[in-house]
C-alpha positions as CSV (number, residue, x, y, z in Angstrom):
1,M,10.4,-8.5,-4.7
2,S,9.2,-5.2,-4.8
3,R,7.3,-4.0,-2.2
4,P,5.0,-0.8,-1.3
5,V,5.5,1.2,1.2
6,R,2.2,0.9,3.7
7,I,1.2,2.0,6.4
8,G,-0.1,0.8,10.1
9,V,-2.0,2.9,12.9
10,Q,-1.9,0.7,15.9
11,L,-4.9,2.0,17.7
12,Q,-4.7,0.6,21.7
13,P,-7.4,0.0,23.5
14,Q,-6.3,1.5,26.6
15,H,-7.7,4.9,28.2
16,A,-11.1,4.9,26.1
17,P,-13.4,4.8,28.7
18,K,-16.4,4.3,26.1
19,Y,-15.7,2.4,23.2
20,G,-17.6,4.9,20.4
21,L,-14.0,6.9,21.2
22,I,-11.7,3.9,19.6
23,R,-14.7,3.4,16.7
24,D,-14.4,7.1,15.4
25,A,-10.7,6.4,15.5
26,V,-11.1,3.9,13.1
27,R,-13.3,5.6,10.9
28,R,-10.8,8.6,10.6
29,A,-8.2,5.8,10.6
30,E,-9.5,4.7,7.3
31,D,-10.7,7.9,6.0
32,A,-7.8,9.3,6.2
33,G,-6.0,7.0,3.8
34,V,-4.0,4.1,6.5
35,D,-3.1,0.7,5.0
36,I,-3.8,-1.8,8.1
37,V,-5.9,-0.8,11.6
38,F,-4.2,-2.9,14.2
39,N,-4.7,-3.2,18.1
40,W,-2.8,-5.2,20.7
41,D,-3.7,-7.8,22.6
42,H,-3.3,-7.0,26.3
43,F,-5.5,-6.5,29.2
44,Y,-4.6,-3.9,31.1
45,P,-2.9,-0.6,30.3
46,L,0.8,-0.3,29.3
47,Y,1.2,3.2,30.1
48,G,-0.3,5.6,31.8
49,D,-2.8,4.9,34.2
50,P,-2.3,1.1,34.7
51,E,-5.5,0.4,36.3
52,G,-7.0,2.5,33.4
53,A,-9.5,1.4,30.9
54,H,-8.9,-1.0,28.8
55,F,-11.0,-3.4,25.8
56,E,-10.6,-7.0,24.8
57,C,-8.4,-7.4,21.7
58,W,-10.3,-10.5,19.5
59,T,-13.5,-9.2,20.2
60,M,-12.4,-5.6,19.3
61,L,-11.3,-7.0,15.7
62,A,-14.6,-8.3,15.0
63,A,-16.2,-5.1,15.3
64,V,-13.7,-3.4,13.2
65,A,-13.9,-6.0,10.6
66,E,-17.7,-5.1,10.1
67,Q,-16.7,-1.3,10.7
68,T,-14.6,-1.0,7.6
69,E,-14.2,-1.5,3.6
70,R,-10.7,-1.1,3.2
71,V,-7.9,-0.7,5.6
72,E,-6.4,-4.6,7.0
73,L,-6.6,-5.2,10.1
74,G,-5.1,-7.4,12.9
75,A,-3.5,-7.4,16.5
76,L,0.0,-5.8,16.7
77,V,0.5,-8.3,18.2
78,T,-2.0,-11.6,19.9
79,G,-0.6,-13.0,23.1
80,G,0.5,-16.4,21.9
81,G,-0.2,-18.5,25.6
82,Y,-3.8,-16.3,26.3
83,R,-6.2,-18.3,23.8
84,N,-6.4,-22.2,22.6
85,P,-4.7,-22.2,19.5
86,D,-7.2,-24.2,17.6
87,L,-9.9,-21.7,18.6
88,L,-7.7,-18.9,18.6
89,A,-7.3,-19.9,14.0
90,D,-10.9,-20.6,14.2
91,M,-11.5,-17.1,15.3
92,A,-9.0,-15.4,13.0
93,R,-11.0,-17.5,9.7
94,T,-14.5,-15.5,12.1
95,V,-13.0,-12.4,12.1
96,D,-11.4,-12.8,8.2
97,Q,-15.3,-13.8,6.9
98,I,-16.3,-10.5,8.5
99,S,-14.0,-8.6,7.0
100,D,-14.0,-10.0,3.3
101,G,-9.9,-11.4,3.4
102,R,-8.5,-8.6,5.2
103,L,-7.5,-10.2,8.5
104,I,-3.8,-10.2,9.9
105,L,-3.3,-13.3,12.1
106,G,-0.6,-10.9,14.2
107,I,0.8,-13.1,17.2
108,G,3.9,-13.3,19.4
109,A,5.4,-15.3,22.6
110,G,3.9,-12.6,25.1
111,W,5.9,-10.5,28.2
112,F,3.8,-8.2,30.0
113,Q,3.5,-10.5,33.2
114,K,0.6,-8.4,34.4
115,D,-2.2,-10.0,31.7
116,Y,-0.8,-13.4,33.3
117,D,-0.5,-13.2,36.4
118,Q,-4.5,-11.4,36.6
119,Y,-6.2,-13.9,34.4
120,G,-4.7,-16.7,35.5
121,Y,-2.2,-17.9,33.2
122,E,1.5,-19.3,33.8
123,F,3.9,-16.5,32.8
124,G,6.8,-19.4,33.2
125,T,10.2,-17.9,31.2
126,A,10.8,-16.3,27.9
127,G,11.7,-19.8,26.8
128,S,8.9,-21.5,28.0
129,R,6.8,-19.0,26.4
130,L,8.8,-19.5,23.1
131,A,8.1,-22.6,23.0
132,L,4.0,-22.4,23.7
133,L,4.3,-19.9,20.6
134,K,5.8,-22.9,18.3
135,E,3.6,-25.3,19.5
136,T,0.7,-22.4,19.0
137,L,2.1,-21.8,15.6
138,A,1.7,-25.4,14.0
139,R,-1.4,-26.1,15.5
140,I,-3.2,-23.0,14.0
141,T,-1.8,-23.6,10.5
142,D,-3.1,-27.4,11.1
143,R,-6.7,-26.7,12.5
144,L,-7.1,-23.5,9.6
145,P,-7.2,-25.8,6.5
146,K,-9.5,-27.9,8.4
147,L,-12.2,-25.2,9.5
148,N,-15.5,-24.9,7.1
149,P,-16.1,-22.4,5.9
150,Q,-12.3,-21.7,4.8
151,P,-10.5,-18.5,5.5
152,V,-11.9,-15.7,2.5
153,R,-7.7,-15.7,1.9
154,D,-4.9,-17.8,2.5
155,I,-4.3,-15.7,6.2
156,P,-0.9,-13.9,6.5
157,I,1.1,-14.0,9.7
158,L,2.9,-11.7,11.4
159,I,4.9,-12.7,13.9
160,G,6.2,-9.5,16.3
161,G,9.9,-10.5,18.1
162,G,13.8,-10.4,17.7
163,G,15.3,-13.4,18.8
164,E,17.7,-14.5,16.9
165,K,18.0,-18.0,17.5
166,K,14.4,-19.3,18.2
167,T,12.1,-16.1,17.3
168,L,13.7,-15.6,14.3
169,R,13.4,-19.5,13.5
170,L,9.9,-19.1,13.5
171,V,9.9,-16.2,11.6
172,A,11.5,-18.3,8.7
173,E,9.2,-21.1,8.8
174,Y,5.4,-19.6,9.4
175,A,5.8,-15.8,8.7
176,N,4.5,-14.0,5.8
177,I,5.0,-10.3,7.8
178,W,8.1,-9.7,10.3
179,H,7.3,-7.4,12.9
180,S,10.7,-6.2,14.1
181,F,11.6,-3.6,17.5
182,A,14.7,-2.8,15.6
183,D,16.4,-0.1,15.2
184,L,18.0,0.8,11.9
185,E,21.9,-0.9,13.0
186,V,20.0,-3.9,14.4
187,L,17.3,-4.1,12.0
188,T,20.2,-4.4,8.9
189,R,21.8,-7.4,11.3
190,K,19.3,-9.4,12.4
191,S,18.1,-9.2,8.3
192,G,20.7,-11.2,7.9
193,I,20.1,-13.7,10.7
194,L,17.1,-14.2,9.1
195,A,18.0,-15.0,5.7
196,E,20.2,-17.7,7.2
197,H,17.5,-19.0,8.9
198,C,15.2,-18.7,6.1
199,A,18.0,-20.9,3.8
200,A,18.2,-23.8,6.5
201,V,14.0,-23.9,6.1
202,G,13.9,-23.4,2.5
203,T,12.1,-20.3,2.5
204,D,13.1,-17.3,0.7
205,P,13.1,-13.9,2.7
206,A,11.9,-11.6,0.1
207,T,8.3,-13.5,0.4
208,I,8.9,-12.1,4.5
209,E,7.3,-8.2,4.9
210,R,9.5,-6.0,6.9
211,S,7.5,-4.6,9.4
212,V,8.7,-1.6,11.8
213,D,7.7,0.9,14.3
214,W,7.4,5.0,12.2
215,P,10.8,6.1,12.5
216,G,9.5,9.3,11.3
217,P,9.9,10.9,8.2
218,D,13.8,11.5,8.3
219,Q,14.3,8.1,8.6
220,A,11.4,6.3,7.1
221,A,13.6,6.3,3.7
222,K,16.9,4.7,5.5
223,F,14.7,1.8,7.0
224,V,13.4,1.2,3.7
225,E,16.4,0.8,1.9
226,Q,17.2,-1.9,4.5
227,G,13.7,-3.8,3.6
228,A,11.2,-1.8,5.8
229,T,7.9,-1.7,4.0
230,L,5.4,-2.0,6.7
231,F,5.0,0.9,9.1
232,T,2.7,1.5,12.1
233,V,2.3,4.5,14.4
234,G,0.7,3.8,17.9
235,T,-1.9,5.8,19.6
236,G,-4.0,5.7,22.7
237,G,-6.8,6.6,24.1
238,P,-8.8,8.4,24.9
239,D,-7.8,11.1,22.4
240,Y,-6.3,9.0,19.6
241,D,-4.5,11.6,18.0
242,L,-3.9,10.8,14.2
243,S,-1.7,13.7,13.6
244,G,1.3,11.0,13.3
245,V,-0.6,8.8,11.2
246,E,-1.5,11.4,9.0
247,E,2.2,12.4,8.6
248,A,3.1,9.0,7.6
249,I,0.7,8.9,5.3
250,R,2.1,11.8,3.2
251,W,5.5,10.9,3.4
252,R,4.3,7.0,2.0
253,D,2.7,9.0,-0.7
254,E,5.4,11.5,-1.5
255,Y,7.7,8.5,-1.5
256,A,6.0,6.6,-4.0
257,K,5.7,9.5,-6.6
258,S,9.6,9.5,-6.1
259,T,9.9,6.1,-7.1
260,V,8.1,5.7,-10.1
């Protein structure tokens, strides 16, 4: 399956003293030609001042859905243990409706202990969080067909993570997009492991899009050769500098011309 290369931006909802700065960054990103606008699902900054300004993920996605016309949008990624899974399915359906079918449901097992401790969630272990993610995915996929009205489209599920035994198995079972934080060598190896999981559950691995962080224009073509077609550039507040995103978009357009 041949896929076009796509560029995402992760507008990290931290260190912006007012939401208007994020709204402006969304506008600039869509105008620049980005394909997907992501945020993330945390309650505190991940770098810089640990007590700095921060906004919530899903209420922001609803605003982004209303503000934009073309881009897809989603979380990179939702914390799997932060919300009742049936409620999360309903939230996703609602944002998908607001956006007229542009939501990507990104989800992962969660890892940032401060989020859990400060908001009263049980942090547990990596194993318990993955078990909860498995339950969450099952409940989401069970709830979505029961909702009225239905989502505008079959909402693509993006799973973030690279655990070879459990996470990649969930990717094979549930995901349309797999986001890996891997370098080129690890991506190649884990794609092979994912293919084995896909064979075990009867999924064609070619139907799962590979997503990675933007490696820069010198390396991006090598990642495409190994199956990656979605590249995301991260940027945080208060400046939301999009120069890296613009570089990636220029590379995307030049690469598309070179492969016609």
